[in-house]
Legacy VTK file of the C-alpha trace (Angstrom):
# vtk DataFile Version 3.0
C-alpha trace
ASCII
DATASET POLYDATA
POINTS 253 float
0.002 -0.010 0.016
1.222 3.400 -0.794
2.265 5.686 1.945
-0.251 8.458 0.810
-3.028 5.898 1.037
-1.981 4.870 4.487
-1.979 8.402 5.665
-5.471 8.969 4.187
-6.831 5.844 5.865
-5.226 6.857 9.141
-6.679 10.358 8.959
-10.030 8.991 8.169
-9.926 6.606 11.111
-8.873 9.506 13.437
-11.889 11.489 12.257
-14.220 8.638 12.831
-12.968 7.968 16.309
-13.230 11.730 17.094
-16.798 11.800 15.935
-17.702 8.658 17.932
-15.943 10.085 21.054
-17.777 13.385 20.562
-21.185 11.632 20.326
-20.498 9.525 23.408
-19.450 12.568 25.316
-22.431 14.586 24.116
-24.745 11.753 25.061
-23.243 11.528 28.575
-23.598 15.334 28.895
-27.321 15.336 27.898
-28.023 12.489 30.223
-26.484 14.528 32.999
-28.700 17.423 32.192
-31.748 15.111 32.380
-30.685 13.923 35.863
-29.947 17.451 37.014
-33.325 18.654 35.762
-35.239 15.880 37.439
-33.379 16.430 40.719
-34.175 20.237 40.568
-37.880 19.507 39.798
-38.238 17.099 42.602
-36.620 19.568 45.063
-39.349 22.024 44.055
-42.214 19.567 44.489
-42.514 19.209 40.714
-41.517 15.612 40.314
-44.676 14.958 38.226
-42.915 16.610 35.367
-40.674 14.353 33.267
-37.806 15.784 31.246
-36.206 14.587 28.126
-33.733 15.617 25.439
-33.427 14.632 21.837
-30.665 12.204 21.073
-31.058 12.078 17.265
-29.648 14.743 16.766
-28.250 15.550 20.280
-30.038 18.561 21.616
-29.709 20.777 24.843
-33.372 21.770 24.445
-35.460 20.164 27.072
-38.936 18.778 26.507
-41.193 18.485 29.558
-44.219 16.235 29.933
-46.575 15.274 32.782
-49.904 16.110 34.427
-49.458 19.514 36.007
-51.447 22.727 36.359
-50.630 25.614 33.996
-48.939 27.571 36.826
-46.825 24.493 37.733
-46.022 23.930 34.140
-44.629 27.488 33.845
-42.616 27.004 37.152
-41.177 23.770 35.859
-40.099 25.441 32.646
-38.367 28.198 34.520
-36.644 25.677 36.807
-35.302 23.620 33.837
-34.268 26.724 31.773
-32.193 28.081 34.769
-29.921 24.942 34.631
-26.580 25.591 33.237
-26.090 23.849 29.849
-29.766 23.834 29.007
-30.422 25.982 25.992
-34.194 26.159 26.370
-37.285 24.161 27.361
-40.822 23.711 26.114
-43.733 21.684 27.190
-44.502 18.727 24.976
-47.157 19.632 22.474
-46.678 23.358 22.600
-45.876 25.156 19.390
-44.560 22.093 17.486
-46.771 18.920 17.671
-45.057 15.590 17.157
-47.603 13.450 15.319
-47.579 13.172 11.537
-50.894 12.128 10.125
-49.303 10.372 7.189
-50.011 12.969 4.577
-46.904 14.984 5.222
-48.748 17.560 7.416
-48.529 17.514 11.136
-51.560 18.049 13.454
-50.282 21.623 13.963
-50.654 22.185 10.172
-46.875 22.499 9.646
-44.979 20.324 7.167
-42.159 18.325 8.747
-39.737 20.325 6.770
-40.999 23.579 8.473
-40.940 22.024 11.867
-37.389 20.966 11.312
-36.443 24.458 10.131
-38.072 26.005 13.138
-36.196 23.610 15.542
-32.881 24.297 13.840
-33.259 28.039 13.983
-34.418 27.872 17.597
-31.476 25.721 18.614
-28.961 27.900 16.743
-30.206 31.004 18.615
-30.463 29.206 22.048
-26.874 28.033 21.668
-25.654 31.687 21.211
-27.726 33.040 24.079
-26.642 30.223 26.419
-22.970 31.039 25.950
-23.282 34.873 26.090
-26.720 36.378 26.799
-27.962 39.863 25.939
-27.996 41.547 29.344
-29.154 44.947 30.815
-28.314 46.992 33.787
-31.015 47.403 36.224
-33.449 50.118 35.192
-31.898 50.483 31.806
-32.649 49.613 28.132
-29.152 50.427 27.075
-27.627 47.750 24.814
-23.906 47.457 25.667
-21.177 46.850 23.069
-20.812 43.227 24.405
-24.588 42.733 23.943
-24.424 44.229 20.545
-21.869 41.544 19.545
-24.184 38.829 20.775
-26.914 40.447 18.767
-24.675 40.331 15.712
-24.352 36.635 16.101
-28.197 36.059 16.654
-28.886 38.034 13.459
-26.364 35.942 11.519
-28.121 32.715 12.893
-31.473 34.092 11.863
-30.549 34.999 8.204
-31.295 31.418 7.068
-34.598 31.470 8.880
-36.562 33.546 6.394
-40.281 33.013 6.495
-40.387 32.184 10.163
-41.593 34.357 12.941
-39.355 35.685 15.584
-40.768 36.694 19.008
-38.393 38.844 21.010
-39.341 38.704 24.745
-38.178 41.193 27.330
-37.934 40.337 30.968
-36.842 42.171 34.118
-36.036 41.431 37.670
-38.693 42.064 40.304
-37.203 45.172 41.868
-39.495 48.206 41.839
-43.053 48.724 40.528
-44.476 45.963 38.390
-46.029 48.330 35.791
-42.744 50.217 35.461
-40.894 46.904 34.903
-43.360 45.875 32.256
-42.767 49.157 30.425
-39.004 48.740 30.769
-39.110 45.202 29.416
-41.167 46.347 26.378
-38.448 49.140 25.760
-35.811 46.491 25.905
-37.562 44.119 23.607
-38.260 46.983 21.172
-34.469 47.848 21.237
-33.591 44.320 20.331
-36.166 44.149 17.624
-34.779 47.335 16.127
-31.353 45.954 16.326
-32.338 42.846 14.357
-33.956 44.997 11.773
-30.748 47.132 11.406
-28.977 43.867 10.792
-31.182 42.908 7.997
-33.999 40.791 9.549
-37.388 41.597 8.273
-39.478 43.762 10.592
-42.621 42.139 9.462
-41.517 38.795 10.923
-40.600 40.153 14.314
-42.743 40.880 17.365
-41.431 42.427 20.554
-43.274 41.746 23.864
-42.344 42.909 27.356
-43.310 40.572 30.239
-41.852 42.607 33.138
-40.948 40.494 36.108
-43.903 38.003 35.638
-41.792 35.281 34.278
-38.698 34.911 36.415
-35.969 32.406 35.371
-34.154 32.523 38.664
-35.474 32.323 42.299
-34.242 34.807 44.889
-33.574 38.522 45.284
-29.794 38.590 45.259
-27.760 40.212 42.573
-27.154 36.958 40.692
-30.792 36.204 40.399
-31.623 39.702 39.287
-29.032 39.543 36.518
-30.409 36.131 35.386
-33.933 37.541 35.228
-33.020 40.717 33.266
-32.821 39.063 29.870
-34.036 38.803 26.309
-35.439 35.508 24.941
-36.195 34.555 21.403
-38.945 32.265 20.152
-38.979 30.949 16.670
-42.203 29.780 15.029
-44.483 29.681 12.104
-45.107 33.098 10.469
-48.739 32.164 10.198
-49.023 32.676 14.020
-47.713 36.247 13.992
-50.181 38.711 15.846
-51.341 41.761 13.998
-48.947 43.936 15.995
-46.779 43.980 19.108
-49.504 45.651 21.210
-51.743 42.638 20.632
-48.919 40.387 21.526
-48.393 42.119 24.819
-52.163 41.780 25.580
-51.959 38.078 24.823
-54.414 38.347 21.830
LINES 1 254
253 0 1 2 3 4 5 6 7 8 9 10 11 12 13 14 15 16 17 18 19 20 21 22 23 24 25 26 27 28 29 30 31 32 33 34 35 36 37 38 39 40 41 42 43 44 45 46 47 48 49 50 51 52 53 54 55 56 57 58 59 60 61 62 63 64 65 66 67 68 69 70 71 72 73 74 75 76 77 78 79 80 81 82 83 84 85 86 87 88 89 90 91 92 93 94 95 96 97 98 99 100 101 102 103 104 105 106 107 108 109 110 111 112 113 114 115 116 117 118 119 120 121 122 123 124 125 126 127 128 129 130 131 132 133 134 135 136 137 138 139 140 141 142 143 144 145 146 147 148 149 150 151 152 153 154 155 156 157 158 159 160 161 162 163 164 165 166 167 168 169 170 171 172 173 174 175 176 177 178 179 180 181 182 183 184 185 186 187 188 189 190 191 192 193 194 195 196 197 198 199 200 201 202 203 204 205 206 207 208 209 210 211 212 213 214 215 216 217 218 219 220 221 222 223 224 225 226 227 228 229 230 231 232 233 234 235 236 237 238 239 240 241 242 243 244 245 246 247 248 249 250 251 252
């Protein structure tokens, strides 16, 4: 056998071993996230919720299932989302339904290709935000240079997501008046929407909604919890579900 062929075969073998090792490591990491999530839920009295992560392909996006009240479901989502390493979480059946009726259209009315595109875009954005989130100082809607760099990456990830809706959600800590917090969160969401538009994302596909302090991610009143709760989140979905305007989105219509 020629030496060049030996080198090529050796290189290919190395790549294969690296991929296998990466998959094994990734599966172990995701399994650890599942165990951590179940432990945290049990500690909060939410052990009726079950957590799973996709293995094909590997994903850090949690899917929750179980018989809980709507309030408990929201609390369970916040608990899981706060776990380091989890990119996002949703309740099974929300937004993207799993069953295909056999005609290429899911029960939600979305073709499998559209569902896959939504999941890919959501995971890409979640991965960026998990590593370096867009943050704000208390009482401010100022977007720092560091956060603008994160927004650059988010916009790049959204470029291939044309035709999908992008919900920008603003959240605050619970310091101060709740009405003022909601107004502040709306200003933050509007700033991020404007930043995406400046970076070439269609304004018609973006809604901006401020939730104030009504959906905390972290428990507690210390500085670390406040910083975690002052955040921007992105939800990717079907453009058919876009509300008529952002004001309607904020009212829940």
